C-alpha positions in Angstrom: -3.5 1.1 -0.8 -2.7 0.0 2.4 -5.1 0.1 0.1 -7.2 -2.5 -0.9 -6.0 -2.3 -4.2 -2.7 -0.8 -4.3 -1.1 1.2 -7.0 -0.1 0.5 -10.3 -0.3 -1.8 -13.1 3.2 -2.6 -14.2 4.2 -1.8 -17.6 7.0 -4.3 -17.5 9.2 -4.2 -20.5 12.1 -6.3 -19.3 10.2 -9.4 -20.5 6.9 -10.1 -22.4 4.2 -11.4 -20.2 3.6 -15.1 -20.9 -0.3 -15.3 -20.6 -1.5 -18.4 -18.8 2.0 -19.7 -18.5 2.1 -20.5 -14.8 -1.0 -21.6 -12.7 -1.0 -18.7 -10.2 -3.6 -19.0 -7.4 -6.6 -16.8 -7.2 -7.6 -14.8 -4.1 -10.7 -16.7 -3.0 -13.0 -16.6 0.1 -12.2 -18.9 2.9 -8.4 -18.4 2.8 -6.8 -19.7 6.0 -4.3 -17.1 7.1 -1.1 -18.3 8.9 0.9 -15.7 10.8 3.6 -14.8 10.9 4.2 -16.6 7.6 1.6 -14.5 5.7 3.4 -11.3 6.4 5.9 -12.3 3.8 6.1 -13.6 0.2 3.4 -15.5 -1.7 5.0 -16.5 -4.9 2.1 -18.7 -5.9 0.1 -15.4 -6.4 1.1 -13.2 -9.3 1.1 -9.7 -7.6 2.1 -8.6 -4.2 2.9 -5.4 -2.4 4.0 -4.0 1.0 3.0 -0.5 1.6 4.3 1.8 4.3 3.1 5.4 4.6 3.4 7.7 7.6 3.3 11.2 9.2 6.2 12.3 11.5 7.5 15.4 13.1 10.8 16.7 14.5 11.1 18.0 18.1 10.9 21.5 16.5 7.7 20.8 14.7 8.9 20.2 11.1 6.4 17.8 9.4 7.2 15.0 7.0 5.2 12.4 5.2 7.0 9.3 4.0 6.2 6.4 1.6 8.1 3.2 1.1 6.5 0.5 -1.0 7.8 -2.8 -2.4 6.1 -4.6 -5.3 6.5 -8.1 -6.5 5.3 -9.2 -10.0 5.5 -12.8 -10.9 7.1 -13.8 -14.2 7.2 -17.6 -13.9 6.7 -19.9 -16.8 4.9 -23.3 -16.7 8.2 -25.1 -16.1 9.2 -23.0 -13.0 8.9 -24.7 -9.6 10.7 -25.1 -6.3 12.3 -28.3 -7.4 14.1 -26.7 -10.3 15.2 -23.5 -8.7 18.7 -24.8 -7.9 19.5 -25.2 -11.6 18.2 -21.9 -12.8 20.7 -19.2 -13.5 21.0 -16.5 -10.8 19.7 -13.8 -13.1 16.7 -15.9 -14.3 13.4 -13.8 -14.2 10.9 -15.5 -11.9 9.7 -12.3 -10.2 10.3 -8.6 -10.9 10.6 -6.2 -8.0 9.6 -2.6 -8.1 10.0 -0.1 -5.3 9.0 3.5 -4.6 10.4 5.9 -1.9 8.9 9.3 -1.4 9.2 12.2 1.1 6.9 15.1 1.7 8.6 18.1 3.3 5.7 20.3 4.6 7.8 23.3 5.7 10.0 23.2 2.7 7.0 22.6 0.4 8.8 19.9 -1.5 7.8 16.5 -2.6 10.6 14.1 -3.8 10.5 10.5 -4.9 12.6 7.8 -6.4 11.8 4.4 -8.0 13.7 1.3 -8.8 13.0 -1.9 -10.8 15.1 -5.1 -10.4 15.1 -8.8 -10.9 15.8 -10.9 -7.9 19.3 -11.7 -9.2 21.8 -13.0 -6.6 20.2 -11.3 -3.7 19.5 -7.9 -5.3 15.8 -7.8 -4.4 13.3 -10.1 -2.8 11.0 -11.0 0.0 11.8 -13.7 2.4 10.1 -15.2 5.4 13.4 -17.0 6.3 15.2 -13.7 6.4 12.2 -11.7 7.8 12.9 -9.1 5.2 11.5 -7.3 2.1 14.1 -5.4 0.1 15.2 -3.8 -3.2 18.9 -2.8 -3.2 19.5 -0.8 0.0 15.8 -0.1 0.6 14.4 -2.6 3.1 11.8 -3.5 5.6 13.5 -5.7 8.2 11.2 -7.4 10.7 13.0 -7.6 14.1 10.2 -9.8 15.7 7.3 -11.7 14.2 5.4 -13.4 17.0 1.7 -12.6 17.4 2.4 -10.2 20.2 5.3 -8.3 18.6 5.8 -7.4 14.9 8.5 -4.6 15.1 9.9 -3.5 11.8 12.8 -1.3 10.6 12.6 0.8 7.3 15.7 1.9 5.5 15.9 3.9 2.3 18.8 5.8 0.9 18.2 7.9 -2.2 20.0 10.7 -4.1 17.8 13.3 -2.4 16.9 12.0 1.0 17.3 9.1 3.4 15.4 7.6 6.3 16.0 5.0 9.0 12.8 4.4 11.0 11.7 2.0 13.7 8.0 0.8 13.5 6.1 -0.7 16.5 2.5 -1.7 16.3 0.2 0.3 18.7 -2.9 -1.7 17.7 -3.2 -5.3 16.3 -3.1 -5.9 12.6 -6.4 -6.5 10.8 -7.6 -8.6 7.9 -9.5 -6.4 5.5 -12.7 -7.4 3.7 -14.9 -10.4 4.5 -14.4 -14.1 4.6 -10.6 -13.7 4.0 -10.8 -11.6 0.9 -11.1 -7.9 -0.1 -13.5 -8.3 -3.1 -12.9 -5.7 -5.8 -15.3 -6.8 -8.6 -17.8 -9.5 -9.5 -16.4 -12.9 -10.1 -14.2 -15.4 -8.4 -10.6 -14.3 -7.9 -11.2 -10.5 -8.5 -10.1 -9.9 -5.0 -7.0 -9.7 -2.8 -5.9 -11.1 0.5 -5.3 -7.9 2.4 -3.7 -7.3 5.8 -3.1 -3.9 7.5 -1.2 -2.6 10.5 -3.5 0.5 11.0 -1.3 2.3 13.6 2.4 1.9 13.9 4.4 4.1 16.3 7.4 5.6 14.4 10.8 6.8 15.8 14.1 7.4 13.9 15.8 9.7 11.5 14.9 11.5 8.2 18.1 13.1 6.7 19.7 12.8 10.2 16.8 14.6 12.0 15.2 12.8 14.8 11.5 12.2 14.1 8.5 10.5 15.7 4.9 10.0 14.6 2.6 7.3 13.2 2.6 5.0 10.1 0.2 2.7 8.3 1.2 -0.5 6.6 -0.7 -2.6 4.0 0.2 -6.0 2.5 -1.9 -7.4 -0.3 -1.4 -10.5 -2.6 -3.6 -11.5 -5.5 -3.4 -12.7 -9.1 -6.2 -10.7 -10.6 -8.2 -7.8 -9.1 -10.0 -5.2 -11.2 -12.8 -5.7 -13.8 -12.3 -4.4 -17.4 -14.5 -1.4 -16.8 -12.7 -0.3 -13.5 -10.1 2.4 -14.2 -8.7 3.2 -10.8 -9.4 3.9 -7.1 -9.3 6.5 -4.3 -8.0 5.2 -1.1 -7.8 6.8 2.4 -6.1 5.9 5.6 -7.2 7.8 8.6 -5.6 7.9 12.0 -7.7 9.9 14.4 -6.6 11.6 17.7 -9.2 9.4 19.6 -7.2 6.4 18.7 -9.6 5.0 16.1 -8.6 4.3 12.5 -10.4 4.3 9.2 -9.7 2.9 5.8 -12.0 3.7 2.8 -11.7 3.1 -0.9 -13.8 3.7 -3.9 -13.3 2.0 -7.2 -14.2 4.2 -10.3 -15.7 2.8 -13.4 -15.0 4.1 -16.9 -18.5 5.7 -17.1 -17.7 7.8 -14.1 -19.7 5.8 -11.6 -18.5 4.4 -8.3 -18.5 0.6 -8.1 -20.6 -1.2 -5.6 -17.6 -3.2 -4.5 -16.0 -0.1 -2.9 -15.7 -0.7 0.8 -13.8 0.1 4.0 -12.9 -0.8 7.6 -13.5 1.1 10.9 -11.1 0.1 13.7 -12.3 1.1 17.2 -10.0 2.2 20.1 -9.7 -1.5 21.2 -8.3 -2.4 17.8 -11.6 -4.3 16.8 -12.3 -3.9 13.0 -15.8 -3.4 11.5 -16.3 -3.9 7.7 -18.1 -1.0 5.9 -20.0 -1.6 2.8 -20.3 0.9 -0.1 -23.7 2.3 1.2 -22.3 3.1 4.6 -20.0 5.9 3.6 -19.6 8.7 1.0 -16.5 10.4 -0.5 -17.0 13.8 -2.0 -14.3 15.7 -3.8 -14.0 19.3 -2.8 -11.1 20.9 -4.6 -8.5 19.8 -7.3 -4.9 20.1 -8.2 -4.8 19.4 -12.0 -6.9 16.2 -12.4 -6.5 15.1 -8.8 -9.1 15.9 -6.0 -6.8 16.9 -3.1 -9.5 17.9 -0.7 -12.4 15.5 0.2 -15.3 15.2 2.5 -15.6 11.7 4.2 -18.8 10.7 5.8 -19.9 7.5 7.7 -23.1 8.5 9.3 -23.5 5.3 11.4 -20.2 6.0 13.0 -20.8 9.8 13.5 -17.9 10.5 11.2 -17.8 13.6 9.1 -14.3 14.6 8.1 -12.6 17.0 5.7 -9.3 15.7 4.1 -6.7 18.3 3.0 -3.4 17.5 1.3 -0.3 18.8 3.1 1.0 19.7 -0.4 -1.1 19.8 -3.6 1.7 18.2 -5.7 2.4 14.7 -4.3 2.2 12.9 -7.7 4.6 10.2 -8.6 5.3 10.4 -12.3 6.9 7.0 -13.0 9.5 6.0 -15.6 10.4 2.4 -14.8 7.0 0.8 -14.6 3.5 1.7 -14.1 1.2 4.7 -14.5 1.5 8.0 -12.6 -0.4 8.2 -9.4 -0.9 10.6 -6.5 0.0 9.5 -2.9 0.6 11.9 -0.2 0.2 13.1 3.4 -3.1 14.5 4.4 -4.7 16.2 7.5 -8.3 15.4 8.7 -10.6 17.8 10.5 -14.2 17.7 11.5 -15.9 15.4 14.1 -12.4 14.4 14.9 -8.8 15.4 14.1 -6.1 13.3 12.6 -3.6 12.5 9.9 -3.2 9.9 7.2 -2.5 9.3 3.5 -4.5 9.5 0.3 -3.8 7.5 -2.9 -5.4 8.2 -6.2 -4.8 6.0 -9.3 -6.2 5.8 -12.8 -6.3 9.6 -13.5 -3.6 9.2 -16.1 -4.9 6.1 -17.7 -6.7 2.9 -16.5 -4.9 0.7 -13.9 -4.4 -2.8 -15.2 -3.1 -5.9 -13.4 
């Protein structure tokens, strides 16, 4: 999700999963982050994703929401290792790369998306600190600078139905989500992720040759195991308010319909200082539905004097996947109430339990 837990279990059919074949690391408390290195690949963890979502407008007021997300799923065997990489065939499967691109056209009332699944192959897809790049074919996130003061990025995606070229500039510092270096998702060691967010990125560029500007949110998570067996999915909110504060909230849903106590969030004040929010500090209440998905919600965090209503820009912003993973809803939303703002909502597990 930016989310703490981001979408989709992969139903990867290219290759059977080899249980316990490679000793992937667990996401554990006390992790020592190293930037800019940690903005890029972590192949010693099984699953990783980079999530970009944003709301932009043209000079004439046309509104678009965009999503570009890159997933890496490890497929290493016990014999894999850096020392043997030079002798492995170019098409050997060590990691699989899935990517989603989506565009919400508010005026045209259209939601379009595409997906792709690739092996790394000879440069077809990958994530590289050395190249400062995450890519899948001609979809990419290219970092143009990565020192602590500047982490500018450029997004490119060309699909059959739309294309965008967007420059992203942080307007507030990145934050580490959770506590003690981890965003815990369930009881037990390793049921967590390392999770970094850019909660407000200024956006400029083009969508289908139209000049746009606005704001974006970026999430990067890496882990080996997250959810407990009884957790079926999550609801995740990114909130960018007009008073230059940001909010991330997620709730984890259990198979008995209850909300898990490991649900949490983060409030980021106007100085960019984050505050962790525990489950008891906020409530998320569904208000109206599109099919199974709640597309209007009430968000409350009383200690922060936050009482917001979230409404989807379009009801149908569901990605019905074919190449890997379950269907999920992810789309642009507006917020009103004690403050005004925009953001994104992600809902998973409504078409079957999410599994990592």
